[in-house]
Structures are given as C-alpha cells and as structure tokens.
C-alpha positions in Angstrom: 106.5 72.9 91.0 110.1 73.8 91.8 113.0 72.3 92.1 111.9 68.9 91.2 109.1 69.3 94.2 105.6 68.9 92.1 102.2 70.9 94.1 99.9 68.8 95.2 96.6 69.7 94.8 94.2 71.0 98.4 92.7 73.7 99.5 89.7 75.9 98.0 92.2 77.6 96.2 94.0 75.3 93.6 94.7 76.7 90.3 94.9 80.1 92.0 97.8 81.8 90.4 99.0 84.7 92.4 102.1 87.0 91.6 103.0 89.8 94.4 105.9 91.7 94.0 105.9 93.3 97.9 108.3 93.4 100.7 107.5 93.0 104.9 104.0 91.9 105.4 100.9 93.8 104.0 101.2 93.2 100.9 103.0 89.4 101.6 100.3 88.1 104.4 98.3 88.6 102.1 99.5 85.9 98.9 100.6 83.9 101.8 97.2 82.8 103.2 96.0 82.1 99.9 99.3 80.0 99.6 98.0 77.8 102.8 94.3 77.4 101.0 95.9 76.4 97.8 97.0 79.1 95.5 100.2 78.8 93.5 101.7 81.8 94.8 104.8 83.3 93.2 107.3 85.7 94.7 109.1 88.5 92.7 112.3 89.7 94.4 114.8 92.2 93.8 118.6 90.6 92.4 120.9 92.1 95.8 119.6 91.3 99.0 115.4 90.2 98.5 112.7 90.8 100.6 114.0 92.7 104.0 111.9 89.8 105.2 114.3 87.4 105.0 116.5 89.9 107.9 114.2 87.8 110.9 115.7 84.4 112.1 112.1 82.7 112.6 108.9 84.3 111.0 109.8 84.7 107.5 109.5 80.8 107.9 106.2 81.0 109.1 104.7 84.2 106.5 106.7 82.9 103.2 105.9 78.7 103.1 104.5 77.4 100.3 105.4 79.9 97.3 108.3 80.0 95.0 110.3 82.6 94.5 112.3 84.2 91.5 114.8 86.7 92.0 113.9 89.4 89.1 114.7 93.6 88.5 111.1 94.0 86.9 111.8 97.6 85.7 115.2 96.2 83.6 114.0 95.9 79.9 114.1 92.5 79.6 113.0 91.8 83.2 110.2 93.8 82.0 109.5 90.8 79.5 109.9 88.1 82.0 107.5 89.5 84.3 104.9 90.4 81.8 105.2 86.6 80.7 104.3 85.9 84.4 101.0 88.4 84.2 99.9 86.7 81.1 99.2 83.4 83.4 98.6 85.1 86.6 95.4 85.9 87.9 95.9 88.2 90.7 99.0 90.4 90.9 99.8 92.1 94.3 102.7 95.1 94.6 103.2 97.4 97.7 105.3 100.5 97.1 105.2 104.5 97.8 102.2 106.1 95.5 101.8 105.0 92.2 105.7 103.6 91.9 105.1 100.9 88.8 103.3 103.1 87.0 105.5 106.1 87.3 107.7 103.6 86.0 106.0 102.4 82.9 103.9 99.5 84.5 100.7 101.0 84.6 97.1 98.6 84.8 96.5 99.2 81.3 99.9 97.5 80.0 99.1 94.5 82.5 96.0 94.0 81.3 97.1 94.3 78.1 99.1 90.8 78.1 95.8 89.9 80.8 92.9 91.8 80.4 91.1 89.7 83.3 93.8 90.5 85.5 92.8 91.5 89.3 95.8 93.8 89.5 96.4 95.6 93.9 98.4 98.0 94.1 99.1 99.1 98.3 100.4 102.0 99.8 99.9 103.3 103.1 98.4 106.6 101.4 96.6 105.5 98.2 97.3 106.1 94.0 96.0 109.2 94.6 94.8 112.6 96.7 97.8 115.1 98.1 101.0 114.4 96.2 102.9 114.7 99.0 101.3 112.7 101.1 101.0 109.5 98.5 104.0 109.6 97.8 105.1 109.2 101.8 106.9 105.6 102.7 104.6 104.6 105.1 104.6 101.9 107.8 102.4 99.9 110.0 102.7 102.8 113.1 103.1 105.6 110.5 99.5 104.2 109.0 98.6 103.7 112.3 99.0 107.7 113.1 98.2 109.0 110.1 94.3 107.1 110.2 93.4 108.2 113.8 93.7 104.2 114.8 96.9 104.4 117.2 95.4 107.7 119.1 92.4 105.8 119.9 94.4 102.8 121.5 96.8 103.9 124.7 96.3 105.1 128.3 94.1 108.2 128.6 98.7 109.9 129.0 99.8 108.5 125.7 99.0 107.2 123.0 100.2 103.8 122.0 100.8 101.3 119.0 98.3 98.6 118.7 100.8 95.7 118.4 102.2 93.2 116.5 102.1 95.3 113.4 97.9 96.0 113.9 97.6 98.1 110.1 99.9 95.7 108.0 98.0 92.7 109.0 94.4 94.0 108.8 95.6 95.3 105.4 96.8 92.1 104.3 92.9 90.7 104.8 91.6 93.4 103.3 93.6 92.3 100.2 92.4 89.3 100.7 88.8 90.3 100.2 89.2 92.1 97.9 90.9 90.5 95.7 88.8 87.7 95.4 85.8 90.2 95.4 87.2 91.3 92.2 88.1 87.7 90.7 84.0 87.0 91.5 83.4 89.8 89.1 86.3 88.9 86.6 85.9 85.6 85.8 82.1 86.1 85.4 82.3 89.1 83.3 86.1 88.8 81.0 87.2 91.9 82.4 89.8 93.1 85.4 90.2 94.8 88.1 92.1 97.2 89.5 92.4 97.4 93.2 94.3 101.0 95.6 95.0 99.6 98.9 95.8 102.8 101.3 96.5 101.2 104.9 95.5 103.8 106.2 91.9 103.2 104.8 91.7 100.2 105.9 92.5 101.4 109.8 90.5 104.3 109.7 87.6 101.7 108.3 88.1 99.5 111.2 88.4 101.8 113.7 85.2 103.5 112.6 83.2 102.3 115.8 83.8 105.1 118.0 84.6 107.8 115.1 80.8 107.1 114.0 79.3 109.3 117.6 81.9 112.1 116.1 81.4 112.3 113.1 77.0 112.2 113.5 76.9 113.5 117.2 80.1 115.4 117.8 80.9 112.9 120.8 84.7 112.0 121.4 85.7 109.1 124.2 89.0 109.7 126.1 91.6 106.2 125.4 90.3 103.3 127.7 93.9 102.0 128.2 92.7 98.5 129.6 89.3 99.5 130.9 86.5 100.1 128.7 84.7 103.7 128.2 81.8 103.6 129.2 80.9 100.8 131.5 81.7 98.6 134.2 83.3 95.3 134.4 84.9 95.1 130.9 88.8 95.5 130.5 91.7 93.7 131.7 92.3 93.5 135.5 95.0 92.3 137.9 94.1 89.2 139.8 96.0 87.8 143.0 98.2 85.3 140.1 98.0 87.0 136.5 95.4 89.5 134.8 91.4 88.7 133.4 90.0 89.5 130.8 86.2 90.4 131.2 83.2 91.6 129.4 80.5 92.0 131.8 76.8 92.5 129.5 73.8 91.5 130.5 71.5 91.2 133.3 72.0 87.7 134.5 75.8 88.4 134.2 75.1 92.1 136.0 73.3 89.8 139.1 75.4 87.6 139.2 78.7 89.2 140.0 76.9 91.8 142.4 76.8 89.3 144.4 80.3 88.7 143.7 81.5 91.4 144.4 79.3 91.3 147.8 76.9 94.5 146.1 74.0 92.3 144.8 72.0 94.5 147.1 72.2 96.7 144.9 69.8 94.8 142.7 66.3 95.4 141.7 66.7 98.7 143.4 65.7 102.1 141.1 69.2 102.6 141.0 69.8 98.7 139.0 66.1 98.0 137.9 66.1 93.8 137.5 66.9 93.4 133.8 70.0 95.9 134.0 71.8 95.0 131.0 74.4 96.9 131.5 76.2 99.0 134.6 77.2 102.2 132.6 80.2 104.5 134.3 77.9 107.3 134.2 75.4 104.7 136.4 74.9 106.0 140.7 77.4 103.8 141.9 79.4 102.7 139.6 83.2 104.2 141.0 81.8 101.7 144.5 81.4 98.7 141.4 84.6 99.5 139.7 86.5 99.7 143.0 84.6 96.1 144.6 85.5 94.6 141.3 89.0 95.4 140.9 89.3 94.2 144.4 87.7 91.1 144.6 89.9 90.5 141.4 93.0 91.3 143.6 91.8 88.6 146.0 91.5 85.8 143.3 93.7 83.4 141.4 92.4 84.0 138.2 92.1 80.2 136.9 90.2 80.1 139.6 88.1 83.0 138.6 87.8 82.4 135.2 86.4 79.0 135.1 83.5 80.8 138.2 82.8 83.5 136.4 82.2 81.7 132.5 80.2 78.9 134.8 77.9 81.9 135.8 77.8 83.0 131.8 79.9 85.7 132.3 82.5 86.5 129.4 86.3 86.4 131.3 89.2 84.8 130.1 92.8 84.5 131.7 94.8 86.5 129.2 96.9 83.8 128.2 101.2 84.6 127.8 102.6 82.4 124.6 104.4 79.9 127.4 100.8 79.1 128.2 99.7 79.3 125.2 101.4 76.4 123.5 100.7 73.7 126.1 96.9 74.5 126.6 94.8 71.5 126.0 92.3 73.4 124.4 95.8 74.6 121.8 96.5 71.4 121.8 93.1 69.8 120.6 92.9 71.7 118.0 96.2 71.6 116.7 96.7 75.1 116.4 100.9 74.9 116.1 102.4 72.7 113.8 106.7 71.9 113.0 107.9 71.2 109.7 111.5 71.3 108.1 113.2 74.7 106.5 115.2 74.6 103.3 117.9 73.7 105.5 116.6 70.5 107.4 115.9 72.9 111.2 112.5 72.0 112.5 110.4 75.3 112.2 107.3 75.7 114.8 104.5 78.3 113.8 100.9 78.8 113.4 98.5 75.7 111.7 96.8 76.9 108.7 93.4 79.0 109.2 90.4 79.2 109.3 89.3 75.8 109.6 88.1 74.3 106.4 86.0 70.9 106.6 86.1 70.3 102.9 89.2 71.4 101.3 91.8 72.2 103.9 94.7 74.5 103.5 97.7 72.6 104.1 101.9 73.4 104.6 103.8 71.9 102.2 106.4 74.0 101.1 108.8 75.4 103.4 110.4 79.3 102.5 112.2 79.6 99.5 115.9 79.9 99.2 116.3 84.3 97.3 116.4 83.3 94.2 115.0 79.5 94.3 113.1 79.0 92.0 114.2 81.5 89.2 115.7 78.4 86.3 112.4 76.1 86.8 110.0 79.7 86.6 111.7 81.3 83.5 111.9 77.2 81.8 108.1 76.9 81.7 107.9 80.8 80.5 110.0 79.1 77.4 113.0 80.0 77.9 115.9 77.7 76.8 118.9 77.4 79.1 121.3 79.6 77.2 118.8 83.0 77.4 118.5 82.4 81.4 122.2 82.4 81.5 122.0 85.5 79.4 120.0 86.9 81.5 121.7 86.0 85.2 125.2 87.2 83.9 123.2 91.2 82.7 121.8 90.6 86.0 118.4 90.7 84.8 117.5 87.2 87.1 119.8 85.5 90.0 120.3 82.0 90.3 119.8 79.7 93.4 
C-alpha cells in the first residue's frame, strides 16, 4: 500500500476493493466497516478542504482508519480519466450527493459499467434519485432525514419529538449500504453483471421505524411518543433509582410475579385481573397505574447496581444506564477488549472502539491510521501506471493534490 506500508492479509473481505466519494458519515462509515474487515478502501477527497469530517478532533481518527486518501477533482476531464482507471479495479463504488449529482455531470452508471461491467454502485442521498424533483435535489442531513421519514416523530416525549442520537439516520444507512452492496456483489460475482443501488436515507429510516407504523397502515392505530416509557406495557422503560437510572424490560410470567412481589403487590398475582401465566402487564389492565406507581417508588429507594443484580437474578431484563465514564473501566468491556489504542499519523495515541463484530476465524484489525489529505495520491496514481512527470503535471493543474 501507500507510503511504503503494505496492507496485511486479514479479514473476511481481504481482496475486496472499495472506492468511495462521500463526506461525513453515511457513505464513509459503510466503507470504514469494510476496511476494518479486510477490504482495500480508497477514499476520494476534493482538492481544497477534503472531507468535512476532518474538522472533528477525534472521531475522524476512528471513522477513517485503514483507508487510503487520494485528493482528486473527479469532475474535471483529466480527473475523470484517473477516476475511471480506479473504477476498473474496484468491486464497489459508493458516492453520496444531492440526488443524481454524478449522472448530471456525465458520470452515469452506464459509463462506469463500460469500464467495469461487474461494478456494484451505491448512490447515497437524502431522498433518492427519482420522485418529486424538488425533494430529490434537496440537501439532507441525519436530522432532516429523520424528520421526513417519520422516525423523529416517534421519538421524544408526548410534548415534543426528539432527535434519535447520535446520528442514527447516518449510521443506520451505513449498515444498509454494507448489507446491500455485499448482497449485490454476491450476485455480480455469479453473473459478471453489476448493480446500482439507490440508497435514500429517509427510506432506511422508514424501514427501521416501521414497528408501530404498520399498526397505523393496517388498522389506523396511532401510539403516543413513549418518552422514557413503553407506550403499551408496565415496567418497560427507563426508571430513576436512588443513585442512577435503570433500563427495565419486564416481560414473562415468572418475571411479572417476581416484580409484583418485590413492589408489595404480590397479592395481585393469580387473581382474575392478573391470572397466573400473565406474560404482559398491559397499561390498560385494571391496576396498571398502581403497578407503575409502585415500580417507580420501589426503584427510587434502591441503589441501581443492587437492583440490577437482584432483577437479573430473577431473570428480569434490567441494566443500569451506563455512562461513558463507567463503560471504559467496566470488567465486561475490558474482558472483551471493546476499546483499543493506536497511533495516528503524527504518532499521537488514539483510543476508540475495537473491531465489531468479532469474527472467529478471520478477525478484522486496525493496521493503519487515518491518512492526511491526499497522502496516497502519488502511490495510487503510480499503481495505475502514471509516470512521475504526469503526476506532477496533474498536480500543477490542480487536478490532484499531493500530501
């Protein structure tokens, strides 16, 4: 690989070549995951400021590790020539823009397939490549995609919707990009024919936010925003304890019996109102308000660590709401090596999440820090067959930028 560093052989995606032209999170994070699983990922950046993610202090070091950076004006005539040579060797190309921006500038799917007929192309945008023209060409970020999709309206309190953070729309879209691009690649490798994926962020959120939506579509039922509690069931939600918060998910007959006994309402179990075998304590049940009140009172009197252990021993799903400060030193996090440390290009120690999920036979790894803007431009062009003189000429013209 570039700067005298050879890419090691590792991961289930070793040998896969991914090229992407995108900024911020949705498209790049998908490529990042594949880079962590062994793919050879090339990050195309513009020739002036590069990816806006570079404005962050630390997250860029995590979300751009294991990648190569080429600084290239893709839409110039000579830059397009370089780009198409890169595409000839790629398996997957990911781009993120407002609607069909690449096609409008002459870089169509058909042109890409002319240079690589088995290429998988992923177009990422807020609202897709067709539909209402005004909507298609709008700028979109995580929050606005959440708003249009209805996902945002389902989160928050009854008084006000609240954003699902951090950047849920972006990260959900990243996961959908990985899944769909690898699905398309599976087909392309069997047929030799590529695929084009129209990935609209709002549609990703529409799909992952469909749990309650289907009730409305089929029966006209709407539910209030849950806030910290479940819309339909007692004992599900976030509760305040004596010294912290507990996430409680109460379900199942033995669990219901046990918690009623803990909160002093054991006499309700086995009655006509709550017969033995009751698996769910519905909010429209006769004593729901009393049960909710007693759960709140009981938990307010208990240390969160103690009640978590007690409930867990009773096979009740309950967990302390962990703060970041608590997570980094928790024995389970430490045992599973959830956080790792590596050096950035300046030699500074960076801490961040390890590689997930944990592949047993072909694990991923962090082998390279985030590159500086255009750090690999010369090496990439040299690999494509460009001479040193031609590379300097492209640099002088502003088509590329060298580190």
